[in-house]
C-alpha positions as CSV (number, residue, x, y, z in Angstrom):
1,X,17.2,-10.7,-0.8
2,X,14.1,-8.7,0.0
3,X,14.4,-5.4,1.7
4,X,11.5,-3.2,2.7
5,X,12.4,0.2,4.2
6,X,10.1,2.8,5.8
7,X,7.2,1.7,3.7
8,X,3.9,3.7,4.0
9,X,1.0,2.6,1.8
10,X,-2.8,3.0,1.5
11,X,-5.7,3.8,-0.7
12,X,-6.9,7.2,-1.9
13,X,-4.0,8.9,-0.2
14,X,-5.2,7.4,3.2
15,X,-2.3,5.3,4.6
16,X,-3.2,2.0,6.3
17,X,0.4,0.9,6.7
18,X,3.0,3.1,8.3
19,X,6.8,3.1,8.3
20,X,7.1,-0.6,7.8
21,X,10.6,-2.2,7.5
22,X,11.6,-5.8,7.0
23,X,14.5,-7.8,5.5
24,X,14.1,-11.4,4.4
25,X,17.1,-13.5,3.4
26,X,17.1,-16.6,1.1
27,X,15.9,-19.6,3.0
28,X,14.1,-17.5,5.6
29,X,10.5,-17.4,6.6
30,X,9.0,-14.2,7.8
31,X,5.5,-14.0,9.2
32,X,3.3,-10.9,9.5
33,X,0.5,-11.1,12.2
34,X,-1.9,-8.5,13.5
35,X,-5.6,-7.7,13.7
36,X,-7.9,-7.2,10.7
37,X,-7.4,-4.0,8.7
38,X,-3.8,-3.4,9.9
39,X,-2.3,-3.4,6.5
40,X,-1.0,-7.0,6.1
41,X,-2.5,-7.7,2.7
42,X,-1.6,-4.1,1.6
43,X,2.0,-4.9,2.3
44,X,1.9,-7.9,0.0
45,X,0.2,-5.9,-2.8
46,X,3.1,-3.4,-2.6
47,X,5.7,-6.2,-2.8
48,X,4.1,-7.7,-5.9
49,X,3.9,-4.3,-7.6
50,X,0.1,-4.1,-7.6
51,X,0.0,-1.1,-5.3
52,X,2.6,1.7,-5.4
53,X,3.5,2.9,-1.9
54,X,3.2,6.5,-0.7
55,X,6.7,6.5,0.8
56,X,9.6,4.1,1.4
57,X,11.3,1.5,-0.9
58,X,11.2,-2.2,-1.7
59,X,14.3,-3.7,-3.2
60,X,15.1,-7.2,-4.4
61,X,18.8,-8.0,-4.5
62,X,19.4,-4.3,-4.5
63,X,17.1,-3.5,-7.4
64,X,14.0,-1.3,-6.8
65,X,11.0,-3.3,-7.8
66,X,9.4,-0.3,-9.3
67,X,12.3,0.0,-11.8
68,X,11.6,-3.6,-13.0
69,X,9.4,-4.3,-16.0
70,X,6.2,-6.1,-14.9
71,X,7.3,-9.3,-16.6
72,X,10.6,-9.2,-14.8
73,X,8.9,-8.5,-11.5
74,X,6.5,-11.5,-12.0
75,X,9.5,-13.7,-12.6
76,X,11.0,-12.7,-9.2
77,X,7.9,-12.5,-6.9
78,X,5.0,-14.9,-6.7
79,X,1.9,-14.5,-4.7
80,X,-0.5,-17.2,-3.3
81,X,-3.6,-15.0,-2.8
82,X,-6.0,-15.3,0.1
83,X,-8.7,-16.7,-2.2
84,X,-8.9,-17.4,-5.9
85,X,-11.9,-17.1,-8.1
86,X,-12.2,-18.4,-11.6
87,X,-10.6,-21.2,-13.6
88,X,-12.9,-23.9,-12.1
89,X,-13.2,-25.7,-15.4
90,X,-9.5,-25.7,-16.0
91,X,-7.5,-28.9,-15.6
92,X,-5.0,-28.6,-12.7
93,X,-2.0,-28.9,-15.1
94,X,-3.3,-26.0,-17.2
95,X,-3.8,-23.9,-14.0
96,X,-0.2,-24.5,-12.9
97,X,1.1,-23.8,-16.4
98,X,-0.3,-20.3,-16.0
99,X,2.6,-19.7,-13.7
100,X,4.9,-19.8,-16.8
101,X,3.1,-16.8,-18.4
102,X,5.9,-14.3,-17.4
103,X,8.4,-16.4,-19.4
104,X,6.3,-16.9,-22.6
105,X,6.3,-14.6,-25.6
106,X,3.0,-13.1,-26.6
107,X,0.8,-15.9,-27.9
108,X,3.7,-18.3,-27.4
109,X,3.1,-21.9,-26.6
110,X,4.8,-23.6,-23.6
111,X,8.0,-25.5,-24.4
112,X,9.2,-28.9,-23.2
113,X,11.2,-27.0,-20.6
114,X,8.1,-25.2,-19.4
115,X,6.3,-28.6,-19.1
116,X,9.2,-29.9,-17.0
117,X,9.0,-27.0,-14.6
118,X,5.3,-27.5,-14.2
119,X,5.9,-31.3,-13.6
120,X,8.4,-30.4,-10.9
121,X,6.1,-27.9,-9.3
122,X,3.3,-30.4,-9.1
123,X,5.7,-32.9,-7.6
124,X,6.9,-30.4,-5.0
125,X,3.4,-30.0,-3.6
126,X,2.4,-33.7,-3.9
127,X,-0.2,-32.9,-6.5
128,X,1.0,-35.1,-9.4
129,X,-2.0,-37.3,-9.3
130,X,-4.4,-34.3,-9.6
131,X,-3.0,-33.0,-13.0
132,X,-6.1,-34.1,-15.0
133,X,-8.7,-33.1,-12.5
134,X,-10.7,-29.9,-12.8
135,X,-9.9,-27.1,-10.3
136,X,-13.5,-26.8,-9.3
137,X,-13.5,-30.5,-8.2
138,X,-10.8,-29.9,-5.6
139,X,-11.2,-29.4,-1.9
140,X,-10.0,-26.2,-0.3
141,X,-6.7,-27.8,0.8
142,X,-6.1,-29.4,-2.6
143,X,-6.8,-26.1,-4.3
144,X,-4.3,-24.3,-2.1
145,X,-1.6,-26.9,-3.1
146,X,-2.4,-26.4,-6.8
147,X,-2.2,-22.6,-6.4
148,X,1.1,-23.0,-4.6
149,X,2.4,-25.1,-7.5
150,X,1.3,-22.4,-9.9
151,X,3.3,-19.9,-7.8
152,X,6.4,-22.2,-7.9
153,X,6.1,-22.5,-11.6
154,X,7.0,-18.8,-11.8
155,X,10.4,-19.8,-10.4
156,X,10.3,-16.9,-8.0
157,X,13.0,-15.7,-5.6
158,X,10.3,-14.3,-3.2
159,X,7.2,-16.2,-2.3
160,X,4.3,-14.4,-0.7
161,X,1.4,-16.2,1.0
162,X,-1.6,-14.3,2.0
163,X,-3.6,-16.2,4.7
164,X,-2.8,-19.6,3.1
165,X,-4.4,-21.5,5.9
166,X,-7.8,-19.7,6.0
167,X,-10.8,-22.1,5.7
168,X,-8.5,-25.1,6.0
169,X,-8.7,-27.8,8.6
170,X,-5.8,-28.5,10.9
171,X,-4.3,-31.2,8.6
172,X,-4.1,-28.9,5.6
173,X,-2.9,-26.0,7.7
174,X,0.1,-28.2,8.7
175,X,0.6,-29.4,5.1
176,X,0.6,-25.9,3.5
177,X,2.9,-24.4,6.1
178,X,5.2,-27.4,6.1
179,X,5.5,-27.1,2.3
180,X,6.2,-23.3,2.6
181,X,9.0,-24.0,5.1
182,X,10.5,-26.9,3.1
183,X,10.5,-24.8,-0.1
184,X,12.2,-21.9,1.6
185,X,15.0,-24.3,2.6
186,X,15.2,-26.4,-0.6
187,X,14.9,-23.6,-3.1
188,X,16.4,-20.8,-1.0
189,X,13.3,-18.7,-1.3
190,X,12.6,-15.6,0.8
191,X,9.1,-16.5,2.1
192,X,6.7,-13.9,3.6
193,X,3.5,-15.3,5.3
194,X,0.5,-13.3,6.3
195,X,-1.3,-15.1,9.1
196,X,-4.1,-14.5,11.6
197,X,-3.3,-17.6,13.7
198,X,-0.6,-16.5,16.2
199,X,0.5,-20.0,17.1
200,X,0.9,-21.1,13.5
201,X,3.1,-18.1,12.8
202,X,5.1,-18.8,15.9
203,X,5.7,-22.4,14.9
204,X,7.0,-21.8,11.3
205,X,8.6,-18.3,11.3
206,X,12.2,-17.4,11.6
207,X,11.2,-13.8,12.2
208,X,7.9,-12.1,13.1
209,X,6.4,-8.7,12.6
210,X,3.4,-7.8,14.8
211,X,1.3,-5.0,13.4
212,X,-1.1,-3.0,15.5
213,X,-4.3,-1.3,14.6
214,X,-3.6,1.6,12.3
215,X,-0.8,-0.2,10.5
216,X,2.1,0.5,12.9
217,X,4.7,-2.1,13.9
218,X,4.3,-3.0,17.6
219,X,7.2,-5.5,17.6
220,X,9.6,-7.2,15.2
221,X,12.3,-9.7,15.6
222,X,12.6,-13.3,16.7
223,X,9.5,-15.3,17.8
224,X,10.5,-15.0,21.4
225,X,10.9,-11.2,21.1
226,X,7.5,-10.7,19.5
227,X,5.2,-13.3,21.1
228,X,4.9,-11.8,24.6
229,X,1.8,-11.3,26.8
230,X,2.4,-7.6,26.8
231,X,2.7,-7.3,23.1
232,X,-0.3,-9.5,22.3
233,X,-2.6,-7.8,24.9
234,X,-1.6,-4.4,23.6
235,X,-2.5,-5.3,20.0
236,X,-5.5,-7.6,20.4
237,X,-7.1,-6.2,23.5
238,X,-7.9,-9.6,25.0
239,X,-6.2,-11.5,27.8
240,X,-3.8,-14.1,26.6
241,X,-1.2,-16.2,28.3
242,X,2.1,-17.1,26.6
243,X,3.6,-20.5,27.4
244,X,6.4,-22.6,25.8
245,X,5.3,-25.2,23.3
246,X,5.7,-28.7,25.0
247,X,7.9,-30.0,22.2
248,X,9.7,-27.1,20.5
249,X,9.8,-24.6,23.4
250,X,8.6,-21.8,21.1
251,X,6.1,-19.4,22.6
252,X,2.4,-20.2,22.2
253,X,-0.6,-18.0,23.0
254,X,-3.4,-19.4,25.1
255,X,-6.7,-17.7,25.6
256,X,-7.9,-16.9,29.1
257,X,-11.6,-16.7,28.0
258,X,-14.1,-18.3,30.3
259,X,-17.5,-17.5,28.9
260,X,-19.4,-19.3,31.7
261,X,-17.6,-17.3,34.3
262,X,-18.7,-14.0,32.7
263,X,-22.1,-14.9,34.2
264,X,-21.8,-16.1,37.8
265,X,-22.9,-19.6,38.8
266,X,-26.6,-19.9,38.7
267,X,-27.1,-16.4,37.3
268,X,-29.1,-16.2,34.1
269,X,-27.7,-14.2,31.3
270,X,-29.6,-11.1,30.2
271,X,-31.9,-12.1,27.4
272,X,-30.6,-11.3,24.0
273,X,-32.7,-8.8,21.9
274,X,-34.7,-10.4,19.1
275,X,-32.6,-10.8,15.9
276,X,-35.5,-9.8,13.7
């Protein structure tokens, strides 16, 4: 469904992502991991059409996304951004209805069909009871569910999620990623996740891409092919041990940090310089 080939992209002619390729089929979840500044969010901006790449191509069902009208592209690709500012005074139902904008004529009012799609989107993310609440009243996890419902109201074929678990506690992290996986299966969406948490990516993804500093692919393929001690240490520069998850058997990364051992037993640390 989604095919990215030899994509190079950046800002002011300076590339931050180099020669990136990925295919994501309907019902498949692909996760992109890597250090800060390696081009993960830049990739999503290219797929949504917000940023034109310097080289390479992005096709959706064989059609180049840059040959699509913006309205058509918005009907095919939905993005759950890393953070969302604004709309705090809007009722949840109104916020989700904004996802129907690509389908409405200029100044057109939502139809009964649009309302039904919004109702289904709220139901899909277990947010039906929130519909009359103001967005600004919601917790971080509740707001993420509402923004996911807005993305679903676009009825996309590709769903992009940029750091959807950032600032969420472990319960909401599980809830959001579980919803993403279930939606991929139920709606046959091609889902692309950008994540910092290695173990969350390993738990949910069908395929992984590990980006290194500078925006180059270090490894791509199955979770087992990508999550190795060699790959992770090369990219992150810290010692990590990879062990199988006790329940699923999927690889998980464990830190080998021992901050107390960095200073020998009974040895005081060098005093920190004054902060001010």
